[in-house]
N, C-alpha and C positions, 0 to 999 in steps of 0.2 A: 175459532173463539172471534165473535162480532165484536168489532172495535168501532165505536161512533165517536164524532167529534168531541161530544159533550159541552160544557159551558165552563168558563173560566172563575164562575162565581155560583153557589158559595164554595169558599175553599174546604179542603178535607174531604171525606168520603160522604156522599149524600144518598141514600137508599130512597127511591120513589114507589115502591112497590112492584116493580117490574126490572127493575136493574140499579147500576149505582155510579154515578158521576164522582171522577175523581178530579181533584185541583191541588197542584202545589206550586209555591213561589220559590224561584232561583232566578237571580239575577246573573249568579256565575255560573251556572250550568251550560254546559255546550250540549249535554244530552241526559233526559231523565227518563229512567224505566219505572214501571210501577210492576211490582214483583208479588204476585199473588201466591202466598205460601198453602204447603197442603200437609195435612199431618204427617205422611211419609217422610219429610224433610226436603222435600222438593219444592220446586217452585218456578210458576209461569211468568215469564218477563214480559211485559208490554210496555213498547217505547210510545210514550207522550209526545207525538208529532204536533199538536197543536198548541200555539204560545199566543198568548195575549197578555201583554205587558208584562212579561216575563213570568207569565202563570200557566204553567204545562198540564192540559187535561186532556181527558177522554171519558166517554159513556161506556161501561160494559153491560150490555143487556144481560139478565139472568145471575148476575153477581148479588148475592143474599146476605142479609144481615149472619154475622159470625164468621165471614170470612177474613182471615187474617192476610195483612199486607204489609207492606214497607217500599221505600224507595231507593233505586241506586243511582248516584250523580255522577257524570261524567264530565268532570271540567278540570281545570288547573289546581294541582296540589304546588302551591308557593306560600309557604308561611311568610317569607321576608316580604312578601304583598300581601299577606292577609287571607290568603285563599287555602283553604284545606279541604277539597274537594277529594274524594276517593270513593270509585266504584264498588271498591270490594267492601265496603262497608254498608249493610243494610240499616237503612235510615227510618225512624219513627217520623210519623205524619205530624208537623205541629199541630193541626186541626183535628188530630183523631178524636172520636168520641169514647172510645175504650180502648184499652193496651189489654195484652195478655203476655202471661209469662214473667220471667224475671231477668235479671243482666246476670249473666255469668263470667265472672272477673278472669276471662281470657285474655291474655295478649292480642289475641284477634280484633277485640273491639276497640283498640287504639289505632291511631292514624300513624304513629311511631313504633320502632322498636324498642323494647326496654334495655336501658343503657346507652341507646344509641337514638337519643331524640331528634337527630338531623335525618336519619333515615326513614324514609317512606315505608309503612306497613301494609303489604297488599295481602295478609291473610284476611278469608273470608269470616266477617262476623257474623252472619245468619245464624249458625248453630249456636251462640252464646249470647244473643241479644234480644230485647222483645218485640212484639209485632204490635201493630195496629190491627183495629177491627173495625169493621162496619157494623153500624149498630141500627136496630129498628128504632125510628122516632117515635112512633105512635103509641100512646098510653093513654089511660082513662084516667083524666085527673077528676072527673064527677063535677061537683061544685066547689073545688079547691079554689081558694082567694087567698091572697097574701093577708095576713093579719094586720099589717101596718098599723102597730101599736105605736103612740106617738112616744117619743124621748121621754119627757115626762113621766110616762107610767112604765118605763121598761125598767127592766131587773136584765142585766145579762150574766149568763153562766157560761163561763169558759171549759172546755171539755174536749178530750181524747176520744176519738170513736172506740178505741180499744180498750183504753185507760180506764174508760167511763164503766164498761159492760161487762170486762173481761171475768170479772169476779163474784159478778151480782149472784147470789144464791138463787133468786128466782125465774132467773133466765134458763131455757134450754140451753146445754151445753153448745150445741152445733151452731146457735146464734150469737154467742160469746164474741164481743170484739169485732161485731159488724154492722153494716148500714141496719140490718133487719131488727138489731137490739135496740138501735135508739128508738124506732117505733113501736117496740113493744109497751105494753100496758103498764110492766113494772116500772121501767125508765121513765115514762111520761108521768105517771102518778106521783113519784116522786118529785119532778121538777116543779108540777101544779101545785103540790103540797107546799112546798118550799116558796112558792111566789113566783118561779122564775118566769118572765115572758120572752125571751130570747135565748137558743141555744148557740153560742159561740163556736164552731167547731175547729179545732186546730187543723191544719191542712189535710185537704181531701182531693186536691188535685194530684194526680199520677207523680209519684216521686220513687226516688231511686236509693237504696243504701250504699253509699259509694263504696271503694276497693279497700282503703284503708281500715273503715269501719268493719267489712266483711273478714277481711284477712284476722282481725281480732277477735272474731267472735259476737260482734256488737251490730247493731244496728241502727239506723236514722230511723228512731222510734217518732219522733216529733214530726217530721216530713218535711223540715224547710228545705227540700233538694229536688224542687219541681222538675219533670222531663213531658209531662202532658197538662196542659192548660186548659183542656175541655173535657177529660177524661178522670171519672172518678178512680182514687186509688184501687188498684184491683184484689188487694190483699184482705181490705174490709167487705168483702161480697161473701155471702154464704152461699149463692147459686152457681158460682162458677164467674169466669172472667172472660167470656165470648159475648161481652154485651150485657151479660146479666147484671152485673155491677150497677149499670144505668139505671135500669128497672129497680132493684132494689132501692137504690138512693130515692129515687121519686116516691118509692111508697112510704118511705121512712119520712120524708118531708109532707107528705099528705096526710100522715097519720100525726106529725108534731103540730100542723097548721090545723086540723081539728080540733086539738088541745088549746087551740089558741097561742101558741109559742111559735116566735118566728126561727128561721135558720138563718146565721151569719156564717160566711166562711173565712177563715184567714187564709187569705192568698199570697202568693210569693212571686209577684211579677218582677223583683228585681234582677234576678239571677236564673241561672238554670243547673241543671245536673252535672254539666260538661266540664265544670270545673277550668282550672286555669291552662295553659298552654300544653301541660302534662296530663290533660283529663283525657278521659273517652272520646270518641266520636260517634254519638248516638242519634242526633237527629240536625240540629241547628246549625251546629259546625260544620259537618259534611253538606247541607242544603247550600248554606251562604253565609259563611263564616262573618264576614264585613258587614254584611246588612244587619245582621243580629246581634254582634256585641260591642262593646266600646272596646277598640283596640288603644294598645299604648303607641307613644310615637314609634316605637319599633314595633311593626304590625305583628311579628312573631308572639308578644305578649299581650294580655288582657289587662284594663284598667280595671281595678277592684276595690269599690266603696261599700262591699256588703260582706268581705271577710269569708266568702267563699270562691273567690278565684275568678270569678266575670261578673260583669255587670251588662244587663241588656242595654242597647243603644237608644236610649229615648228620644232621641231627635230623627230616629229611621221611619218613615210613615209605613212600613211594612210592620215595624215592630209595635207601633201605636196602634194599628190595625188589630193586629194579633190581638193585644189586651183587651181592646174594646168590643171586639167580636165574641172572644172568650167571655168577657161581663155580661154581655146583653145574653149571652147563651146562658149562662146559669140563672137569670133571672127570668127569662121567657120559658126556655125549656126544661129547666130543673126546678123552676118557682122559688129559689131563694130570696131571702129578704134584704139581704146586705152583705157588706164585705168590710173585714179589715184587712188592711194592706199592710204587709212586714216591711220593716225598713223603707217605708215610704217616702223618705228622705232622696232616696234613690231615684224615686219615679219623676223627681222636678227636677234632676240633674240633667240637663239638654247638653252642656258643654262639660263647665267643671263645677261650679258653684250651684247651691240649691237657690232655684226661682219658682218661688210660689206662684206665678204666673206661665209656668212652662206648657207646651203644648198638650200635655199629657192633662192637666186641670181645666184646659180650656175645653178638650173636647169631652170631659166628664160632665162639665157646667151645662153644655149645650146639650148633650144626649138627653132624649125623652126618655128612654127607659132607664138608664144607670143612674141619672140625676134623682131619680126619684125613689132610690131605695136607702138604706142606710149605708153610709161613708164614713169609714172609721180609720184613722190613719194612728201607725206607731211613727210617731213624728220624729226619726232619728235614724242613722246611719254610721257605719264607721269611719265616714269620709271626712276631710275637712270639713269644718262648719255642718255637721251632720245632725246636731242636737237642734231638732226645730221646734220644740213644745211651744204653743200658741202661734204657730205661724203659718198655718195652713188657712187656704181660702176659706171663706165665709160658709158655704157649703157642708164642710167637714166636720167633723167630732174627731177629738185625739186621746189617744190613751194618755192621761196626765201622769207623766214620771213624776212632777213635781209634789203632786197631792201623794203619792204613794211615800216618797221620801221625806216629807215634812210630817205625814202622820206617823210613820214609824219613828221620825226623830223625838215627836213628841212623847209618845209613849214609853221609850226607853231611857227619857229623862235629859235629852240634849238643851242645852242652855240657848236663849234667846230665839226660841221656838214660837212663841206665841204670835206672834204678828203676821207670820206667815201662815201660820194655823189656821188664824182667823180668815184669810183669804182663802185657803183651800176649803175650807168649811163651808164656805159662802157661794161656792162656784169659780172661783178663779177670776174675779173680773179683771185683775192685773194682765191676765193673758188672753182673755176673750173678750171682753168689752168693747176694746178699740176698734174693732174692725165691723163692728154690728151683730157679733154672735152673741149667745147668750148663755148661761151657767150650764144649760143641757150639752154644749159643744164639749164639756168634759166628763170624759169617761173614768170615774174614780174606781182606783183598785189598791188594794194594799199588797196582794199576791198575785201572782199568775204563772202559767206554766215556766217561764225564765226564772229561776232563783229559789228562793225556799218557799217550802208550803208554810200555813200560817201556823202549824204546830213546829217545825223548823224554826220559824222566825224568832219564836221566842224560847228555843231548847238550843240553838247554836251560836256561838260566838264565831265561829270558822266556818268555811265550807269544807267539807269530807266526801271528795269528789275521787278517791282512790280507784272506785270501780270502773271509771272510765278511761282508764290505762293512758292517764296523761300526767301521771306523777302529782297531782292536785295541782295542775297550773291553769287548767281550764276553770270557765266558771267566773262570776265576779266576785273579788275578793272584799270589795266595800259594800257589806250588805244593810248596814243600819239596823242590825239584828242585836238583840241582847238574850241570853241564855237563862237569865232569872237566878243565876246563881251555880248552876251546874252544867258541864257541858255534856248535852246528848241524853240517853237515857239515865234515870235515876228513881231510887226509891224515897228520896226524902220529901216528907209531906208538904212542907211550907215551899218548896220549890216547885212542886205540882202543884199547889193551889194558886199560886203567884202565875202559873202559866195559864191555867185556864184562865185566869181572871185577866189576863193580857189577852187572848185569844177572843176573848167577849168584847173587850175593849175596843178592840180593832174592827169587828163586827158591827159594832153599835155606831162607834164613827162614821163607818163606810155608810150605813143606813140613814144617818140623820143627816148627812152632807146634801147639799144642792149639787146637782150633777146628775150622771146616769152611774149607778154602782155595777160593778163586775166582781163576782165571785169566781173563785178559781174550783174546779170540781174537786171534791172530796174535802176542802176545806171545813165544810160543815160536819164532816166527822172528825176533824182533826187529824187528817191523815199525814203520815210522816216519810219521808224518802231519806230518811238516817244523815240528814246532813248535807246529803247531795244537791246542790243548787244548779246544776246542769246536767239533769236526766235525759238529755236529747238524745243519748243512744244506749239506754236501759229500757228494752221491749221486755219487762217480766215485773214480778210481783213488787219490785222497788218502786216502780214509777204508775203501778195500777193502782185504781182506789179499792179500798178493803171496805166493804159494806159490813154495817152491823145487822144481825139477825133482824132486827125490825128498825126502823128510824125512831119511834117511839121511845124506844128504848135508851137512844142516846141523847144525853142532856145538851151536848152542843149542838146538835142538830135541830133541836127543840128551841133553843135560844136563837139561833139564826132564823129559825122560821119566824117566831115570834118578832124580830126586828123587820125582816121583809115586809109582812103584814101589816106592822105598824107604820111603816113608810106608805107603804100602797093605800093605807085609809085614810092618811093625812097628808092634803096637799100641802101643808106649810113645810113640808122637808123635801117637795118636789116642785119647786117654785121654776115659773117659765122665763120669768125676769129676775134681774139682779135686783137686792135689796137698796131700798133709798134711805134706810137710818132715819126718818122722821115720821111725825105722825100724818094718817091719811084721812084727808078731810071726809068728814061725814061719818066715821066710825065712832061709837057709842062711849069707847075707853079712851079715846085722843091717844092711845099708845102708839109709838113708832112699829114698824115692822120688824125691827131687830134693836136688840140693846145688850152692850156689854158690860159687864160687873166684874169687879174684884170678889173674891172669896167673902169680903166685909161687907158685900151688897152696895159698894159704891161704885158709880161709874168709872169704866177705865178711862184713863189718863193716857198721853203719848208716852209719858216715862214708864207707867204699868206695863205697855205693850212689850217695851226694850229692856226691862229689867233682866239680869244675868240668870237671877235665882228662879224667876217666876214660871211656874209650870201649872199654873191652876187658873181657872176663870168660870164663869158664867154667863150663858148665851141666852137672851130673851127671844123667843120668836112669837109674833101677834098674829093671832089666826086673825083677827078681824081686819089685819092692814094687807091683805093680798091684794096687789093691784090689776093681776091680768084678772079677764073675765072667763067665765065657763065658756064652752063650745057653742052655746046658745048667744052669748053675750050677757049672761046672768053673772052677777055677784058671786065670788067664791068667800065662803067664811068658814072659819076652821077651829078648832080648840087651839089654845097658846099652851106654849111650853118653855119650862126652863131645861138648860142643859149645863150638868154641873160638871166640869171635867178637872180631875185630880190627877194629873201626872207625878206630885210629887211623891217622895220615898217615905212621908211620913202622912198620917191621917190630917184632915183639915175641917174648920168647922164653917159651912157657908150659910151665909144668912140670906133669906130669900127676901130679895126687894120688896118692901112693904107696898109701894105704889104701882106695883104689877099685878097684882090680884091678893083676894082675900084667902082663898080657898085652894090647896093645889093638893093632887094626889099623885103619890110614887108609883110610876108604871115600870121602872127600870132601875136596876141595880145591879150592875155588872159584879160587886163584892159578894152578892148573895150566893151561896154554894152549900146552903144547909138542908137540900134536899127542897126548899120552898122554890113555887115558880120565880125565878130572878127578875120579872117585872112587874110583880106586884109588891107594894110596899106601904107603908102608913100614911096618912093624911098629915098635910102641914100648911099652917097659916102663914100668911104674909108677914114677914119681920121675924118669922122663927127661924131658929139656926138646925142645920141638917150637917150632920158630922159625916163627911165622904171618906170611906177609906182610903189609905193611900194605893195610888196606880189605881182607881176605878172612876166608873162615869155614872151619875146618877140623873135621871130624866122626870121632871114634874111634870104632870098635866093639869090645866086648867079648862074646865068645858066652856064650851063657846055659850 
């Protein structure tokens, strides 16, 4: 075999049409062997003798795409000093573009012997671990371009590759649960009819089902257990896992882009699948443990702010390089449109505290590629001071957990909710205005993958996670949910009617709020997980979306679709600037852009906002008072709207303020469940009284 010196960059395996360059970083290594793996179980070892700045490299002519490989690192195994090198462990390439196979949970994949963590384990892990794969980087993207949908026009749909597609009746069985299914016309048609502009995929980086779950017959369904930050998860590929997963993912992205749908990845750069000091040795730990992980004062152990056993060392230049190289790769080579960062507060922990000016955010801010795509933070982790909603840098948007909590509290009837609800409805200026951000920094959601589905939010007071085999101890216990009078499944007509109304209330509120709305897959069909609010390990029909035979036959889906399109058709619901609360000079009606009223039609006072029993209000949105210009500097004018919220347990009479318009049309009434379209109702004159059913929402429209 010919072995040429090769190059230290780019890291990973890079095929150029004639051969492959291999490069891997390890400061701790004394020697590094590249192992080419053969289908008969044998391997050919090539020592990487060239080293530049601790990057070992070589070029091998004739090594083609589909070649499986791994590394063996010879170096110190001294856990007391933070070193865990062990040449008996075949290691995955941190920069591998694809990975093949699965982990077999044998004692050989661990660096120690079971029951004796102080004893080094020299069993060969190769027969029981995954392999890295050389991929072909060439792909015909045609005229594919990133849609670059502006935030104020964005509607996000959070989905799981397998969960969304596994039970779709119009998908061929061999495509269900795969990347190919995402690009299938049946899925794309549903998303486009629904009005979705961005598909936010739960983790598709290569992940691992950990030993505990595998022994229990469960799976890491959600995928928040990454081992490969460049590789599409192999079991989501219908064509094979020798690099075919890369082509299949690219084809799905191209198909979604053709439909005008962006692809956002939920990414997990805060920890890896290697777990704590008792976890397996799969990649980073065996390459250079101290360079990749935050070690405790006693280097045998790991600092953990993620609840998963380890945290990546965010002050290490090699970790930062890995993350930035990965992000750029997914944008430039895989054509994704943005990222949602899991437990993003951990990425800001250079030392102990969360620092919004940490090196990671500096790198993102100045990067000419990554800074130009959508960047969404899950702004918390489990460490001290980890709840950071509203504290991320101006370039970022955030999952607004306070929006979720407040909207849930309002509709379940919690006292003293109105004041905060007013802020959440109008874009959370208290969180985002102070640092120059706008309402669009707020990613609004009522439900997501983590927690109750929309159906279960109105059907259960308590979590029911017994299927997870953790004695119902896992998952959030304070869900701000309300079962509407019966726990779980029921045949009681009154309870079912109220639950349907509450689901419509949540969806309507979400689409009428300033900010960027996010739907959770299947909520448009009122899917249930039977009260399980932590279905991370349920890779089965409990967590998969059950599709109706036809979308048009599902009344909930029709309602959600109507609310999404109402929002998309009217810029008054997707303002790019915060409200001023005063008239705008030059408008013909001289009304303010927003006004707040009691149900009696009187302007809200400070006392009204903080009354413990107050659970109702009217919001006026002035379509002639939009201050931001259109894309060519033209003024934007829209219809005006009255939003009447009644979260009280009894029906209330709302007086339409007489001085804010003479003629109004009812376009939404969430209490309408008589078979008529719930978004059409009677005309109303200014000064008239509208009776709003208990726990319901009415929207009036006045044409421009």
